[in-house]
All heavy atoms as TSV, in Angstrom:
chain	resi	resn	atom	element	x	y	z
A	1	MET	N	N	89.900	285.773	88.689
A	1	MET	CA	C	88.837	285.809	89.590
A	1	MET	C	C	89.205	285.000	90.887
A	1	MET	O	O	89.557	283.765	90.822
A	1	MET	CB	C	87.622	285.233	88.969
A	1	MET	CG	C	86.380	285.286	89.761
A	1	MET	SD	S	84.949	284.789	88.851
A	1	MET	CE	C	83.716	285.717	89.547
A	2	GLU	N	N	88.898	285.541	92.050
A	2	GLU	CA	C	89.280	284.922	93.317
A	2	GLU	C	C	88.141	284.028	93.672
A	2	GLU	O	O	86.882	284.404	93.545
A	2	GLU	CB	C	89.273	286.093	94.389
A	2	GLU	CG	C	89.618	285.501	95.692
A	2	GLU	CD	C	89.774	286.529	96.746
A	2	GLU	OE1	O	90.192	287.687	96.545
A	2	GLU	OE2	O	89.272	286.397	97.903
A	3	GLN	N	N	88.369	282.712	94.133
A	3	GLN	CA	C	87.467	281.795	94.427
A	3	GLN	C	C	87.245	281.914	96.004
A	3	GLN	O	O	88.302	281.706	96.649
A	3	GLN	CB	C	87.918	280.396	93.912
A	3	GLN	CG	C	86.897	279.335	94.262
A	3	GLN	CD	C	87.245	278.057	93.549
A	3	GLN	OE1	O	88.229	277.950	92.977
A	3	GLN	NE2	N	86.368	277.103	93.753
A	4	ARG	N	N	85.943	281.983	96.360
A	4	ARG	CA	C	85.736	282.066	97.790
A	4	ARG	C	C	85.467	280.575	98.334
A	4	ARG	O	O	84.858	279.882	97.643
A	4	ARG	CB	C	84.502	282.936	98.042
A	4	ARG	CG	C	84.800	284.371	97.638
A	4	ARG	CD	C	83.558	285.268	97.926
A	4	ARG	NE	N	82.444	284.805	97.220
A	4	ARG	CZ	C	81.142	284.936	97.705
A	4	ARG	NH1	N	81.050	285.652	98.731
A	4	ARG	NH2	N	80.159	284.369	97.035
A	5	THR	N	N	85.893	280.357	99.548
A	5	THR	CA	C	85.597	279.062	100.236
A	5	THR	C	C	84.205	278.999	100.555
A	5	THR	O	O	83.499	280.010	100.674
A	5	THR	CB	C	86.481	278.978	101.486
A	5	THR	OG1	O	86.193	279.869	102.447
A	5	THR	CG2	C	88.038	279.056	101.053
A	6	THR	N	N	83.715	277.793	100.890
A	6	THR	CA	C	82.420	277.601	101.379
A	6	THR	C	C	82.138	278.378	102.622
A	6	THR	O	O	81.083	279.034	102.798
A	6	THR	CB	C	82.205	276.105	101.599
A	6	THR	OG1	O	82.320	275.346	100.340
A	6	THR	CG2	C	80.800	275.849	102.148
A	7	THR	N	N	83.092	278.298	103.547
A	7	THR	CA	C	83.129	279.073	104.831
A	7	THR	C	C	82.884	280.529	104.478
A	7	THR	O	O	81.990	281.229	105.129
A	7	THR	CB	C	84.329	278.831	105.611
A	7	THR	OG1	O	84.540	277.497	105.908
A	7	THR	CG2	C	84.294	279.679	106.932
A	8	ASP	N	N	83.647	281.069	103.616
A	8	ASP	CA	C	83.481	282.530	103.344
A	8	ASP	C	C	82.209	282.902	102.707
A	8	ASP	O	O	81.592	283.929	103.102
A	8	ASP	CB	C	84.537	283.004	102.374
A	8	ASP	CG	C	86.008	282.971	102.869
A	8	ASP	OD1	O	86.202	282.975	104.137
A	8	ASP	OD2	O	86.888	282.894	102.041
A	9	GLN	N	N	81.663	282.045	101.947
A	9	GLN	CA	C	80.312	282.319	101.267
A	9	GLN	C	C	79.307	282.304	102.313
A	9	GLN	O	O	78.399	283.049	102.334
A	9	GLN	CB	C	80.062	281.275	100.261
A	9	GLN	CG	C	80.979	281.465	98.939
A	9	GLN	CD	C	80.696	280.355	98.012
A	9	GLN	OE1	O	79.569	280.449	97.395
A	9	GLN	NE2	N	81.634	279.453	97.794
A	10	ILE	N	N	79.302	281.257	103.319
A	10	ILE	CA	C	78.257	281.193	104.278
A	10	ILE	C	C	78.270	282.358	105.256
A	10	ILE	O	O	77.304	282.912	105.584
A	10	ILE	CB	C	78.406	279.863	105.068
A	10	ILE	CG1	C	77.938	278.625	103.994
A	10	ILE	CG2	C	77.598	279.809	106.268
A	10	ILE	CD1	C	78.282	277.284	104.490
A	11	LEU	N	N	79.526	282.709	105.720
A	11	LEU	CA	C	79.695	283.807	106.680
A	11	LEU	C	C	79.192	285.070	106.058
A	11	LEU	O	O	78.543	285.916	106.693
A	11	LEU	CB	C	81.114	283.745	107.110
A	11	LEU	CG	C	81.487	282.730	108.231
A	11	LEU	CD1	C	83.089	282.885	108.424
A	11	LEU	CD2	C	80.637	282.774	109.360
A	12	GLU	N	N	79.591	285.333	104.776
A	12	GLU	CA	C	79.059	286.518	104.114
A	12	GLU	C	C	77.662	286.578	103.990
A	12	GLU	O	O	76.935	287.671	104.283
A	12	GLU	CB	C	79.736	286.594	102.724
A	12	GLU	CG	C	79.358	287.914	102.036
A	12	GLU	CD	C	80.088	288.078	100.604
A	12	GLU	OE1	O	81.200	287.619	100.480
A	12	GLU	OE2	O	79.331	288.469	99.710
A	13	ALA	N	N	76.961	285.443	103.625
A	13	ALA	CA	C	75.521	285.406	103.498
A	13	ALA	C	C	74.825	285.572	104.783
A	13	ALA	O	O	73.829	286.297	104.835
A	13	ALA	CB	C	75.118	284.035	102.829
A	14	VAL	N	N	75.372	285.016	105.845
A	14	VAL	CA	C	74.753	285.224	107.278
A	14	VAL	C	C	74.982	286.617	107.704
A	14	VAL	O	O	74.087	287.261	108.301
A	14	VAL	CB	C	75.378	284.225	108.286
A	14	VAL	CG1	C	74.897	284.510	109.669
A	14	VAL	CG2	C	74.936	282.761	107.783
A	15	LYS	N	N	76.138	287.282	107.328
A	15	LYS	CA	C	76.308	288.630	107.853
A	15	LYS	C	C	75.363	289.594	107.011
A	15	LYS	O	O	74.858	290.541	107.554
A	15	LYS	CB	C	77.800	289.067	107.641
A	15	LYS	CG	C	78.677	288.446	108.688
A	15	LYS	CD	C	80.128	288.740	108.419
A	15	LYS	CE	C	81.005	288.103	109.435
A	15	LYS	NZ	N	82.472	288.171	109.131
A	16	THR	N	N	75.124	289.253	105.731
A	16	THR	CA	C	74.294	290.065	104.939
A	16	THR	C	C	72.824	289.853	105.351
A	16	THR	O	O	72.046	290.907	105.368
A	16	THR	CB	C	74.347	289.742	103.460
A	16	THR	OG1	O	75.792	289.917	103.137
A	16	THR	CG2	C	73.455	290.540	102.574
A	17	HIS	N	N	72.389	288.711	105.727
A	17	HIS	CA	C	71.060	288.382	106.221
A	17	HIS	C	C	71.009	287.803	107.609
A	17	HIS	O	O	70.864	286.615	107.702
A	17	HIS	CB	C	70.341	287.513	105.233
A	17	HIS	CG	C	70.383	288.028	103.831
A	17	HIS	ND1	N	69.442	289.038	103.428
A	17	HIS	CD2	C	71.062	287.781	102.731
A	17	HIS	CE1	C	69.749	289.215	102.127
A	17	HIS	NE2	N	70.651	288.444	101.707
A	18	PRO	N	N	71.422	288.609	108.611
A	18	PRO	CA	C	71.297	288.011	110.016
A	18	PRO	C	C	70.001	287.424	110.350
A	18	PRO	O	O	69.026	287.882	109.843
A	18	PRO	CB	C	71.723	289.198	110.850
A	18	PRO	CG	C	71.616	290.392	110.032
A	18	PRO	CD	C	71.526	289.997	108.661
A	19	ASP	N	N	69.975	286.469	111.141
A	19	ASP	CA	C	68.771	285.831	111.618
A	19	ASP	C	C	68.042	285.116	110.478
A	19	ASP	O	O	66.849	284.968	110.621
A	19	ASP	CB	C	67.902	286.705	112.425
A	19	ASP	CG	C	68.527	287.219	113.651
A	19	ASP	OD1	O	69.205	286.457	114.274
A	19	ASP	OD2	O	68.247	288.426	114.030
A	20	CYS	N	N	68.691	284.666	109.442
A	20	CYS	CA	C	68.035	283.923	108.397
A	20	CYS	C	C	67.931	282.483	108.745
A	20	CYS	O	O	68.729	281.911	109.611
A	20	CYS	CB	C	68.880	284.071	107.093
A	20	CYS	SG	S	70.346	283.171	106.985
A	21	ALA	N	N	66.868	281.845	108.278
A	21	ALA	CA	C	66.646	280.448	108.411
A	21	ALA	C	C	67.609	279.664	107.632
A	21	ALA	O	O	68.031	280.064	106.569
A	21	ALA	CB	C	65.214	280.021	108.157
A	22	LEU	N	N	67.816	278.462	108.089
A	22	LEU	CA	C	68.771	277.523	107.353
A	22	LEU	C	C	68.275	277.393	105.981
A	22	LEU	O	O	69.107	277.358	105.045
A	22	LEU	CB	C	68.995	276.224	108.097
A	22	LEU	CG	C	69.844	275.298	107.476
A	22	LEU	CD1	C	71.303	275.830	107.265
A	22	LEU	CD2	C	69.976	273.910	108.280
A	23	GLY	N	N	66.967	277.158	105.797
A	23	GLY	CA	C	66.517	276.976	104.431
A	23	GLY	C	C	66.725	278.058	103.559
A	23	GLY	O	O	67.083	277.919	102.362
A	24	GLN	N	N	66.591	279.309	104.092
A	24	GLN	CA	C	66.725	280.476	103.169
A	24	GLN	C	C	68.230	280.580	102.862
A	24	GLN	O	O	68.625	281.047	101.747
A	24	GLN	CB	C	66.361	281.758	103.983
A	24	GLN	CG	C	66.470	283.006	103.232
A	24	GLN	CD	C	65.616	283.014	101.898
A	24	GLN	OE1	O	64.486	282.644	101.932
A	24	GLN	NE2	N	66.211	283.397	100.827
A	25	LEU	N	N	69.147	280.296	103.783
A	25	LEU	CA	C	70.520	280.339	103.470
A	25	LEU	C	C	70.902	279.398	102.379
A	25	LEU	O	O	71.603	279.784	101.426
A	25	LEU	CB	C	71.332	279.968	104.779
A	25	LEU	CG	C	72.941	279.918	104.641
A	25	LEU	CD1	C	73.422	281.339	104.364
A	25	LEU	CD2	C	73.592	279.284	105.909
A	26	ILE	N	N	70.343	278.141	102.382
A	26	ILE	CA	C	70.583	277.217	101.285
A	26	ILE	C	C	70.044	277.776	100.015
A	26	ILE	O	O	70.808	277.717	98.956
A	26	ILE	CB	C	69.872	275.895	101.583
A	26	ILE	CG1	C	70.619	275.265	102.811
A	26	ILE	CG2	C	69.901	275.020	100.464
A	26	ILE	CD1	C	69.914	273.997	103.481
A	27	ARG	N	N	68.993	278.439	99.987
A	27	ARG	CA	C	68.452	279.062	98.805
A	27	ARG	C	C	69.243	280.216	98.261
A	27	ARG	O	O	69.341	280.512	97.069
A	27	ARG	CB	C	67.016	279.554	98.976
A	27	ARG	CG	C	65.969	278.344	98.972
A	27	ARG	CD	C	64.576	278.789	99.052
A	27	ARG	NE	N	64.094	279.459	100.226
A	27	ARG	CZ	C	63.799	278.838	101.344
A	27	ARG	NH1	N	63.830	277.581	101.506
A	27	ARG	NH2	N	63.503	279.495	102.417
A	28	ASN	N	N	69.915	280.948	99.286
A	28	ASN	CA	C	70.787	282.141	98.881
A	28	ASN	C	C	72.136	281.664	98.336
A	28	ASN	O	O	72.857	282.472	97.799
A	28	ASN	CB	C	70.980	283.046	100.157
A	28	ASN	CG	C	69.726	283.685	100.562
A	28	ASN	OD1	O	68.780	283.866	99.818
A	28	ASN	ND2	N	69.737	284.225	101.715
A	29	LEU	N	N	72.397	280.342	98.387
A	29	LEU	CA	C	73.753	279.890	97.921
A	29	LEU	C	C	73.486	278.829	96.981
A	29	LEU	O	O	73.930	277.635	97.236
A	29	LEU	CB	C	74.595	279.439	99.156
A	29	LEU	CG	C	74.916	280.484	100.179
A	29	LEU	CD1	C	75.508	279.940	101.408
A	29	LEU	CD2	C	75.865	281.541	99.575
A	30	PRO	N	N	72.863	279.114	95.831
A	30	PRO	CA	C	72.564	277.956	94.931
A	30	PRO	C	C	73.858	277.277	94.309
A	30	PRO	O	O	73.699	276.251	93.751
A	30	PRO	CB	C	71.726	278.758	93.700
A	30	PRO	CG	C	72.276	280.142	93.822
A	30	PRO	CD	C	72.538	280.527	95.388
A	31	GLU	N	N	75.044	277.932	94.312
A	31	GLU	CA	C	76.214	277.238	93.795
A	31	GLU	C	C	76.661	276.109	94.764
A	31	GLU	O	O	77.588	275.412	94.318
A	31	GLU	CB	C	77.171	278.294	93.507
A	31	GLU	CG	C	77.842	278.988	94.782
A	31	GLU	CD	C	76.946	280.188	95.319
A	31	GLU	OE1	O	75.864	280.376	94.798
A	31	GLU	OE2	O	77.383	280.834	96.315
A	32	LEU	N	N	76.183	276.015	95.960
A	32	LEU	CA	C	76.523	275.097	96.870
A	32	LEU	C	C	75.364	274.072	97.101
A	32	LEU	O	O	74.197	274.435	97.003
A	32	LEU	CB	C	76.925	275.643	98.242
A	32	LEU	CG	C	77.905	276.659	98.423
A	32	LEU	CD1	C	78.111	277.249	99.755
A	32	LEU	CD2	C	79.290	276.020	97.842
A	33	THR	N	N	75.699	272.780	97.330
A	33	THR	CA	C	74.698	271.734	97.739
A	33	THR	C	C	74.091	271.995	99.011
A	33	THR	O	O	74.823	272.646	99.895
A	33	THR	CB	C	75.170	270.344	97.523
A	33	THR	OG1	O	76.167	270.077	98.626
A	33	THR	CG2	C	75.769	270.153	96.215
A	34	TRP	N	N	72.951	271.494	99.244
A	34	TRP	CA	C	72.437	271.591	100.570
A	34	TRP	C	C	73.249	270.943	101.732
A	34	TRP	O	O	73.444	271.421	102.808
A	34	TRP	CB	C	70.871	271.083	100.839
A	34	TRP	CG	C	70.909	269.555	100.695
A	34	TRP	CD1	C	70.722	268.849	99.570
A	34	TRP	CD2	C	71.114	268.633	101.826
A	34	TRP	NE1	N	70.771	267.514	99.888
A	34	TRP	CE2	C	70.867	267.281	101.245
A	34	TRP	CE3	C	71.241	268.750	103.188
A	34	TRP	CZ2	C	70.973	266.206	101.943
A	34	TRP	CZ3	C	71.375	267.640	103.864
A	34	TRP	CH2	C	71.260	266.355	103.380
A	35	PHE	N	N	73.974	269.784	101.329
A	35	PHE	CA	C	74.703	269.185	102.175
A	35	PHE	C	C	76.081	270.010	102.544
A	35	PHE	O	O	76.511	269.963	103.652
A	35	PHE	CB	C	75.246	267.741	101.560
A	35	PHE	CG	C	76.256	267.034	102.538
A	35	PHE	CD1	C	75.621	266.309	103.597
A	35	PHE	CD2	C	77.534	267.028	102.330
A	35	PHE	CE1	C	76.553	265.668	104.472
A	35	PHE	CE2	C	78.405	266.380	103.196
A	35	PHE	CZ	C	77.902	265.701	104.282
A	36	GLU	N	N	76.637	270.628	101.539
A	36	GLU	CA	C	77.826	271.482	101.775
A	36	GLU	C	C	77.518	272.714	102.753
A	36	GLU	O	O	78.175	272.952	103.671
A	36	GLU	CB	C	78.236	272.125	100.496
A	36	GLU	CG	C	78.928	271.191	99.586
A	36	GLU	CD	C	79.303	271.807	98.174
A	36	GLU	OE1	O	78.466	272.455	97.623
A	36	GLU	OE2	O	80.364	271.518	97.709
A	37	VAL	N	N	76.236	273.159	102.545
A	37	VAL	CA	C	75.811	274.266	103.450
A	37	VAL	C	C	75.558	273.714	104.872
A	37	VAL	O	O	76.020	274.304	105.793
A	37	VAL	CB	C	74.582	275.003	102.953
A	37	VAL	CG1	C	74.079	276.088	103.961
A	37	VAL	CG2	C	74.929	275.647	101.604
A	38	PHE	N	N	74.790	272.679	104.990
A	38	PHE	CA	C	74.557	272.069	106.275
A	38	PHE	C	C	75.682	271.691	106.956
A	38	PHE	O	O	75.951	271.926	108.272
A	38	PHE	CB	C	73.577	270.818	106.035
A	38	PHE	CG	C	73.146	270.282	107.431
A	38	PHE	CD1	C	72.176	270.717	108.107
A	38	PHE	CD2	C	73.893	269.043	107.769
A	38	PHE	CE1	C	71.844	270.120	109.354
A	38	PHE	CE2	C	73.566	268.441	109.041
A	38	PHE	CZ	C	72.596	269.039	109.802
A	39	ASN	N	N	76.674	270.956	106.286
A	39	ASN	CA	C	77.860	270.504	106.944
A	39	ASN	C	C	78.633	271.595	107.465
A	39	ASN	O	O	79.219	271.503	108.528
A	39	ASN	CB	C	78.646	269.662	105.945
A	39	ASN	CG	C	79.708	268.836	106.541
A	39	ASN	OD1	O	79.540	268.160	107.570
A	39	ASN	ND2	N	80.894	268.891	105.971
A	40	GLU	N	N	78.870	272.704	106.695
A	40	GLU	CA	C	79.711	273.788	107.099
A	40	GLU	C	C	78.947	274.584	108.190
A	40	GLU	O	O	79.619	275.030	109.197
A	40	GLU	CB	C	79.986	274.633	105.879
A	40	GLU	CG	C	81.045	275.741	106.189
A	40	GLU	CD	C	82.345	275.203	106.542
A	40	GLU	OE1	O	82.702	273.961	106.481
A	40	GLU	OE2	O	83.118	275.960	107.138
A	41	VAL	N	N	77.764	274.781	108.155
A	41	VAL	CA	C	76.987	275.390	109.173
A	41	VAL	C	C	77.091	274.682	110.477
A	41	VAL	O	O	77.464	275.236	111.559
A	41	VAL	CB	C	75.519	275.667	108.788
A	41	VAL	CG1	C	74.604	275.995	110.127
A	41	VAL	CG2	C	75.391	276.803	107.792
A	42	ASP	N	N	77.015	273.306	110.499
A	42	ASP	CA	C	77.298	272.573	111.673
A	42	ASP	C	C	78.705	272.864	112.257
A	42	ASP	O	O	78.803	273.044	113.359
A	42	ASP	CB	C	77.134	271.092	111.218
A	42	ASP	CG	C	77.290	270.184	112.512
A	42	ASP	OD1	O	76.558	270.408	113.451
A	42	ASP	OD2	O	78.000	269.267	112.417
A	43	ARG	N	N	79.681	272.793	111.368
A	43	ARG	CA	C	81.058	272.958	111.715
A	43	ARG	C	C	81.312	274.400	112.338
A	43	ARG	O	O	81.825	274.528	113.440
A	43	ARG	CB	C	82.071	272.756	110.637
A	43	ARG	CG	C	83.484	272.761	111.136
A	43	ARG	CD	C	84.480	272.703	109.912
A	43	ARG	NE	N	84.469	273.944	109.141
A	43	ARG	CZ	C	85.158	275.053	109.590
A	43	ARG	NH1	N	85.824	274.993	110.713
A	43	ARG	NH2	N	85.075	276.210	108.861
A	44	LEU	N	N	80.805	275.439	111.638
A	44	LEU	CA	C	80.790	276.838	112.141
A	44	LEU	C	C	80.097	276.968	113.477
A	44	LEU	O	O	80.592	277.702	114.331
A	44	LEU	CB	C	80.308	277.800	111.069
A	44	LEU	CG	C	81.179	277.844	109.933
A	44	LEU	CD1	C	80.402	278.595	108.803
A	44	LEU	CD2	C	82.436	278.536	110.164
A	45	GLY	N	N	78.953	276.290	113.623
A	45	GLY	CA	C	78.234	276.382	114.889
A	45	GLY	C	C	79.005	275.755	116.114
A	45	GLY	O	O	79.167	276.258	117.154
A	46	ARG	N	N	79.696	274.593	115.767
A	46	ARG	CA	C	80.433	273.915	116.802
A	46	ARG	C	C	81.602	274.746	117.298
A	46	ARG	O	O	82.119	274.620	118.391
A	46	ARG	CB	C	80.880	272.519	116.362
A	46	ARG	CG	C	79.735	271.605	116.264
A	46	ARG	CD	C	80.155	270.225	115.620
A	46	ARG	NE	N	79.007	269.406	115.286
A	46	ARG	CZ	C	78.429	268.590	116.103
A	46	ARG	NH1	N	78.880	268.424	117.374
A	46	ARG	NH2	N	77.386	267.802	115.816
A	47	THR	N	N	82.280	275.400	116.350
A	47	THR	CA	C	83.396	276.281	116.645
A	47	THR	C	C	83.085	277.615	117.095
A	47	THR	O	O	84.021	278.447	117.400
A	47	THR	CB	C	84.320	276.377	115.425
A	47	THR	OG1	O	83.606	277.020	114.317
A	47	THR	CG2	C	84.871	275.031	114.989
A	48	GLY	N	N	81.793	278.067	117.150
A	48	GLY	CA	C	81.402	279.267	117.767
A	48	GLY	C	C	81.402	280.425	116.750
A	48	GLY	O	O	81.293	281.569	117.060
A	49	ARG	N	N	81.632	280.201	115.447
A	49	ARG	CA	C	81.735	281.247	114.550
A	49	ARG	C	C	80.373	281.765	114.098
A	49	ARG	O	O	80.337	282.845	113.597
A	49	ARG	CB	C	82.492	280.832	113.312
A	49	ARG	CG	C	83.985	280.546	113.684
A	49	ARG	CD	C	84.983	280.514	112.674
A	49	ARG	NE	N	85.083	281.723	111.786
A	49	ARG	CZ	C	85.583	281.682	110.568
A	49	ARG	NH1	N	86.224	280.565	110.241
A	49	ARG	NH2	N	85.793	282.727	109.872
A	50	ILE	N	N	79.305	280.946	114.203
A	50	ILE	CA	C	77.929	281.331	113.991
A	50	ILE	C	C	77.123	280.766	115.206
A	50	ILE	O	O	77.538	279.920	115.801
A	50	ILE	CB	C	77.329	280.901	112.615
A	50	ILE	CG1	C	77.258	279.383	112.550
A	50	ILE	CG2	C	78.018	281.585	111.588
A	50	ILE	CD1	C	76.527	279.019	111.193
A	51	LYS	N	N	76.073	281.403	115.409
A	51	LYS	CA	C	75.216	280.971	116.441
A	51	LYS	C	C	73.992	280.379	115.792
A	51	LYS	O	O	73.336	280.975	114.926
A	51	LYS	CB	C	74.732	282.136	117.442
A	51	LYS	CG	C	73.863	281.777	118.497
A	51	LYS	CD	C	73.418	283.017	119.423
A	51	LYS	CE	C	72.416	282.516	120.397
A	51	LYS	NZ	N	71.844	283.654	121.207
A	52	LEU	N	N	73.535	279.224	116.276
A	52	LEU	CA	C	72.354	278.530	115.795
A	52	LEU	C	C	71.343	278.676	116.880
A	52	LEU	O	O	71.602	278.436	118.057
A	52	LEU	CB	C	72.705	277.039	115.505
A	52	LEU	CG	C	73.753	276.737	114.651
A	52	LEU	CD1	C	74.104	275.209	114.548
A	52	LEU	CD2	C	73.378	277.132	113.164
A	53	SER	N	N	70.040	279.114	116.494
A	53	SER	CA	C	69.047	279.094	117.478
A	53	SER	C	C	67.736	278.731	116.829
A	53	SER	O	O	67.638	278.781	115.525
A	53	SER	CB	C	68.965	280.516	118.074
A	53	SER	OG	O	68.616	281.434	117.052
A	54	ARG	N	N	66.756	278.318	117.575
A	54	ARG	CA	C	65.482	277.910	117.053
A	54	ARG	C	C	64.342	278.898	117.470
A	54	ARG	O	O	64.567	279.548	118.451
A	54	ARG	CB	C	65.022	276.479	117.636
A	54	ARG	CG	C	65.999	275.435	117.085
A	54	ARG	CD	C	65.508	274.153	117.619
A	54	ARG	NE	N	66.416	273.231	117.104
A	54	ARG	CZ	C	66.423	271.900	117.402
A	54	ARG	NH1	N	65.528	271.398	118.026
A	54	ARG	NH2	N	67.358	271.055	116.882
A	55	ASN	N	N	63.349	278.979	116.662
A	55	ASN	CA	C	62.161	279.926	117.056
A	55	ASN	C	C	61.388	279.322	118.105
A	55	ASN	O	O	61.677	278.164	118.521
A	55	ASN	CB	C	61.432	280.361	115.722
A	55	ASN	CG	C	60.629	279.105	115.199
A	55	ASN	OD1	O	60.475	278.115	115.806
A	55	ASN	ND2	N	60.118	279.424	113.948
A	56	SER	N	N	60.433	279.962	118.544
A	56	SER	CA	C	59.687	279.387	119.738
A	56	SER	C	C	59.026	278.111	119.398
A	56	SER	O	O	58.654	277.445	120.302
A	56	SER	CB	C	58.599	280.532	120.183
A	56	SER	OG	O	57.652	280.876	119.116
A	57	LEU	N	N	58.640	277.902	118.137
A	57	LEU	CA	C	57.864	276.680	117.771
A	57	LEU	C	C	58.929	275.487	117.479
A	57	LEU	O	O	58.571	274.418	117.294
A	57	LEU	CB	C	57.053	276.918	116.553
A	57	LEU	CG	C	55.975	277.900	116.770
A	57	LEU	CD1	C	55.171	278.101	115.552
A	57	LEU	CD2	C	54.868	277.489	117.887
A	58	GLY	N	N	60.205	275.906	117.359
A	58	GLY	CA	C	61.205	274.856	117.127
A	58	GLY	C	C	61.251	274.472	115.606
A	58	GLY	O	O	61.697	273.403	115.272
A	59	LEU	N	N	60.593	275.293	114.720
A	59	LEU	CA	C	60.426	274.859	113.358
A	59	LEU	C	C	61.562	275.319	112.398
A	59	LEU	O	O	61.658	274.872	111.325
A	59	LEU	CB	C	59.081	275.224	112.782
A	59	LEU	CG	C	57.848	274.793	113.608
A	59	LEU	CD1	C	56.648	275.427	113.023
A	59	LEU	CD2	C	57.832	273.186	113.328
A	60	SER	N	N	62.223	276.393	112.837
A	60	SER	CA	C	63.173	277.113	111.929
A	60	SER	C	C	64.481	277.290	112.726
A	60	SER	O	O	64.440	277.945	113.818
A	60	SER	CB	C	62.545	278.359	111.424
A	60	SER	OG	O	63.512	279.106	110.687
A	61	THR	N	N	65.545	276.924	112.115
A	61	THR	CA	C	66.809	277.271	112.687
A	61	THR	C	C	67.263	278.595	112.153
A	61	THR	O	O	67.423	278.725	110.859
A	61	THR	CB	C	67.903	276.182	112.506
A	61	THR	OG1	O	67.418	274.981	113.032
A	61	THR	CG2	C	69.217	276.555	113.117
A	62	THR	N	N	67.740	279.469	113.107
A	62	THR	CA	C	68.272	280.839	112.568
A	62	THR	C	C	69.712	280.955	112.875
A	62	THR	O	O	70.184	280.315	113.574
A	62	THR	CB	C	67.492	282.011	113.168
A	62	THR	OG1	O	67.543	281.908	114.510
A	62	THR	CG2	C	66.032	282.004	112.754
A	63	LEU	N	N	70.369	281.718	111.975
A	63	LEU	CA	C	71.791	281.814	112.096
A	63	LEU	C	C	72.208	283.330	112.328
A	63	LEU	O	O	71.640	284.200	111.723
A	63	LEU	CB	C	72.334	281.327	110.809
A	63	LEU	CG	C	71.980	279.940	110.288
A	63	LEU	CD1	C	72.359	279.811	108.838
A	63	LEU	CD2	C	72.362	278.939	111.093
A	64	ARG	N	N	73.234	283.498	113.115
A	64	ARG	CA	C	73.716	284.777	113.239
A	64	ARG	C	C	75.273	284.602	113.371
A	64	ARG	O	O	75.829	283.920	114.175
A	64	ARG	CB	C	73.296	285.411	114.508
A	64	ARG	CG	C	73.842	286.737	114.825
A	64	ARG	CD	C	73.117	287.491	115.952
A	64	ARG	NE	N	71.839	287.927	115.586
A	64	ARG	CZ	C	71.543	289.135	114.886
A	64	ARG	NH1	N	72.513	289.830	114.481
A	64	ARG	NH2	N	70.319	289.436	114.685
A	65	ALA	N	N	76.054	285.475	112.536
A	65	ALA	CA	C	77.544	285.425	112.616
A	65	ALA	C	C	77.929	285.937	113.982
A	65	ALA	O	O	77.375	286.892	114.446
A	65	ALA	CB	C	77.975	286.210	111.469
A	66	GLN	N	N	78.969	285.351	114.517
A	66	GLN	CA	C	79.548	285.843	115.803
A	66	GLN	C	C	80.731	286.844	115.549
A	66	GLN	O	O	81.401	286.708	114.620
A	66	GLN	CB	C	79.971	284.704	116.678
A	66	GLN	CG	C	78.944	283.765	117.034
A	66	GLN	CD	C	78.048	284.345	118.038
A	66	GLN	OE1	O	78.460	284.978	119.004
A	66	GLN	NE2	N	76.735	284.217	117.782
């Protein structure tokens, strides 16, 4: 069985559910801790592999794969 990296799992989840909130992404990846998801989303955002944006109220961060 092929083991997928944290990066692969996050990118696949974001591509499957574009514009998902960070909290929803964390719930969609129960095999990862919230810290693993948050840390990797931060890294992917800084490198431009995903786009982080906030809604008009600033309450939810949404993600979109680049």
